[in-house]
C-alpha positions in Angstrom: 18.9 5.6 -3.0 22.3 4.9 -1.8 21.0 1.8 0.3 19.0 0.6 -2.5 21.8 0.6 -4.9 24.2 -0.8 -2.3 21.7 -3.7 -1.6 21.5 -4.6 -5.4 25.3 -4.5 -5.8 25.6 -6.9 -2.8 23.0 -9.2 -3.4 23.4 -9.6 -7.1 27.1 -10.8 -7.1 26.8 -12.8 -3.9 23.7 -14.7 -5.2 25.6 -15.2 -8.6 28.7 -16.5 -6.8 26.5 -19.0 -4.8 24.5 -19.9 -8.0 28.0 -20.7 -9.8 29.0 -22.9 -6.8 25.6 -24.6 -6.8 25.6 -25.4 -10.7 29.3 -26.5 -10.5 28.2 -29.3 -8.2 24.9 -30.1 -9.6 24.7 -30.9 -13.5 21.7 -30.6 -15.6 19.3 -28.0 -16.9 17.2 -27.6 -13.8 20.0 -26.4 -11.4 21.0 -23.9 -14.0 17.4 -22.4 -14.4 17.0 -22.3 -10.7 20.5 -20.5 -10.1 19.5 -18.0 -12.9 16.0 -17.3 -11.4 17.5 -16.9 -7.8 20.1 -14.5 -9.1 17.6 -12.4 -11.0 15.3 -12.5 -8.0 17.9 -11.4 -5.6 19.0 -8.4 -7.9 15.6 -7.1 -8.2 14.5 -8.0 -4.4 15.3 -4.5 -2.9 13.2 -2.8 -5.7 10.3 -5.2 -5.0 10.5 -4.6 -1.1 10.6 -0.7 -1.9 7.6 -1.0 -4.3 5.6 -2.9 -1.7 6.5 -0.4 0.9 5.5 2.4 -1.2 2.0 0.7 -1.9 1.5 0.2 1.7 2.3 3.8 2.5 0.0 5.1 -0.3 -2.9 2.9 1.3 -2.2 4.4 4.9 -2.3 8.0 3.4 -5.7 7.3 1.6 -6.9 6.0 4.8 -5.8 9.1 6.9 -6.9 11.5 4.5 -10.6 11.8 5.3 -9.9 12.3 9.1 -7.0 14.8 8.2 -9.5 16.8 6.1 -12.1 16.9 8.8 -9.3 18.5 11.3 -8.4 21.0 8.6 -12.1 21.8 8.0 -12.5 22.4 11.8 -9.3 24.6 11.8 -10.4 26.8 8.8 -13.9 27.2 10.3 -12.3 28.3 13.5 -10.7 31.0 11.8 -7.2 29.6 10.7 -5.5 30.1 7.4 -5.1 27.0 5.1 -1.4 26.8 5.8 -2.0 27.0 9.5 -4.8 24.4 9.4 -2.5 22.1 7.4 0.1 22.6 10.0 -2.1 21.9 12.6 -3.3 18.7 10.9 0.3 17.6 10.3 1.2 18.3 14.1 -1.8 16.0 15.1 -1.0 13.2 12.7 1.7 10.7 13.2 1.4 8.8 10.0 2.9 9.3 6.4 0.3 11.8 5.5 1.4 14.3 8.3 4.9 13.7 7.2 4.0 14.6 3.8 2.3 17.7 5.0 5.2 18.9 7.1 7.3 18.4 4.0 5.0 20.6 1.9 4.9 23.3 4.4 8.6 23.4 4.6 9.0 23.6 0.7 6.7 26.6 0.9 8.8 28.2 3.6 12.0 27.7 1.5 10.5 29.8 -1.3 8.5 27.0 -3.4 5.3 28.5 -4.6 2.1 26.9 -3.1 1.0 25.4 -6.2 4.3 23.9 -7.0 4.4 22.6 -3.3 0.8 21.0 -3.6 1.7 19.5 -6.9 4.9 18.0 -5.5 2.9 16.5 -2.7 0.3 14.8 -5.0 3.4 13.5 -7.0 5.1 12.1 -4.0 2.1 10.4 -2.4 0.8 8.9 -5.6 -2.9 8.7 -4.1 -5.7 9.5 -6.4 -7.9 10.9 -3.8 -5.0 13.3 -2.4 -4.3 14.2 -6.2 -8.1 15.1 -6.6 -8.1 17.1 -3.4 -4.9 19.0 -4.4 -6.6 19.9 -7.7 -9.7 21.1 -6.0 -7.5 23.4 -3.6 -5.6 24.8 -6.6 -8.7 25.5 -8.3 -10.4 27.0 -5.2 -7.2 29.4 -4.7 -7.3 30.3 -8.4 -11.1 31.4 -8.7 -11.4 32.6 -5.1 -13.7 29.9 -3.9 -14.1 29.5 0.0 -11.6 26.9 1.2 -13.9 25.9 4.0 -16.5 24.9 1.4 -13.9 22.8 -0.4 -12.6 21.2 2.5 -15.9 20.3 3.9 -17.0 18.8 0.5 -13.7 16.8 -0.1 -13.9 15.5 3.5 -17.5 14.1 3.0 -16.4 12.5 -0.3 -13.3 10.9 1.2 -15.3 9.5 4.0 -17.8 8.0 1.5 -15.2 6.4 -0.6 -13.4 4.8 2.5 -16.8 3.5 3.5 -17.3 2.0 0.1 -13.9 0.5 0.2 -14.7 -1.1 3.4 -17.8 -2.5 2.0 -16.0 -3.8 -0.9 -13.4 -5.6 1.3 -16.2 -7.3 3.2 -18.0 -8.5 0.2 -14.6 -9.9 -0.9 -14.3 -12.0 2.3 -16.5 -14.8 1.4 -14.7 -15.4 -2.0 -11.3 -15.2 -0.4 -12.6 -17.9 2.4 -13.8 -20.3 -0.2 -10.2 -21.5 -1.5 -8.8 -22.2 2.0 -12.1 -23.9 2.9 -11.9 -26.2 -0.2 -8.2 -27.0 0.1 -7.8 -27.4 3.8 -11.0 -27.9 5.6 -13.3 -30.0 3.1 -10.7 -32.6 2.5 -10.2 -33.3 6.2 -13.8 -33.4 6.8 -14.5 -35.9 4.0 -11.7 -38.1 5.5 -13.3 -37.8 9.0 -16.8 -38.6 7.8 -16.0 -41.3 4.8 -12.9 -42.8 6.2 -14.6 -45.1 8.5 -17.2 -46.3 5.8 -14.4 -46.7 3.3 -12.4 -48.8 5.8 -15.5 -50.9 6.5 -16.2 -51.4 2.8 -12.4 -52.5 2.4 -12.8 -54.9 5.3 -16.0 -56.4 3.8 -14.2 -57.0 0.2 -11.2 -58.4 1.8 -13.1 -61.3 3.5 
């Protein structure tokens, strides 16, 4: 938070000062609009970068969730408790999900209830799949359902969702390729194919 506020307090005034210098040497409405736009963008740039980083982190957690649940399922079926399985999965993982699991275990160790620690994990991560898994764990703990069954079911569902997301991205590739193809490749291709014919036509009409 300190770095974010410091960056906002530095970028905003510095950009505003440069904008004043720019507008003083360039008269007109356009320079003023450019200066105002640059100042606003510079002021909110740290928040935009932080939001982008958070989105990337959430996507990474969603991708890691299925493998982490598989590890926890194996550990629970081998006889470990849920907290020990979480600790083992956190120790094996090196991504943001492992870090969040470690923090959750630390929250439990310092006196926070398991339900509060799990809900805090879901709130920090802001991943719908993880939030759904946390709700399933809380309900299983409340009604006495076997944790291994919940983990196995959730892991299978997360693997299916990850496969579906991969298939959706693969289906979007042709649509994304169309625009670069139309803007970059097709004009050059038309120039190469039709250029000589156009030049011959121009020469024929010039005589």
